[in-house]
C-alpha positions in Angstrom: 11.8 2.7 15.3 10.3 0.2 17.7 10.6 -3.5 17.1 6.9 -3.8 16.3 6.9 -1.0 13.8 9.9 -2.6 12.1 8.1 -6.0 12.1 5.1 -4.5 10.4 7.2 -2.6 7.8 9.0 -5.7 6.6 5.9 -7.3 4.8 5.0 -4.0 3.2 8.5 -3.6 1.8 8.7 -7.2 0.6 5.3 -6.7 -1.1 6.6 -3.6 -2.9 9.7 -5.5 -4.0 7.6 -8.2 -5.5 5.1 -5.9 -7.2 7.5 -3.3 -8.6 8.8 -5.3 -11.5 5.2 -6.1 -12.6 4.3 -2.4 -12.4 7.4 -1.5 -14.5 6.5 -4.2 -17.1 2.9 -3.1 -17.3 3.9 0.6 -17.7 6.4 -0.3 -20.4 3.8 -2.4 -22.4 1.1 0.3 -21.9 3.6 3.0 -23.1 4.4 1.0 -26.3 0.7 0.4 -27.0 -0.1 4.1 -26.5 2.8 5.1 -28.7 1.7 2.7 -31.5 -1.9 4.0 -31.2 -0.6 7.6 -31.4 1.4 6.9 -34.5 -1.6 5.1 -36.1 -3.9 8.0 -35.4 -1.3 10.4 -37.0 -1.2 8.3 -40.1 -5.0 8.2 -40.3 -5.1 12.0 -40.1 -2.9 12.2 -43.1 0.6 12.8 -41.6 3.3 11.1 -43.8 4.7 7.8 -42.4 8.2 9.2 -41.7 6.9 12.3 -39.9 4.5 10.1 -37.9 7.4 7.9 -36.7 9.4 11.0 -35.7 6.5 12.4 -33.8 5.8 9.1 -32.1 9.4 9.0 -30.9 8.7 12.3 -29.0 5.8 10.6 -27.1 6.5 11.5 -23.4 7.7 9.6 -20.4 9.7 6.6 -21.4 10.5 4.1 -18.7 14.2 5.0 -19.0 13.3 8.7 -18.1 11.4 7.6 -15.0 14.3 5.3 -13.8 16.9 8.0 -14.4 14.8 10.5 -12.4 14.4 8.0 -9.6 18.2 7.4 -9.5 18.8 11.2 -9.3 16.4 11.4 -6.3 18.4 8.8 -4.3 
């Protein structure tokens, strides 16, 4: 890599480092909100409370799963 290419890359990498925690937090909060809404809709449709909680636990793509996948890639 040339000096100028490296120099242009540094601000982009720093920007990603600063933004990534915010993206993770936003994803986590959105996930919890969606899971809660999913559970509420199940209960409104007549699914018993216990079953709705179990089904809500199966709601896909927890942040932990995404982080584990990212670690496996590296």
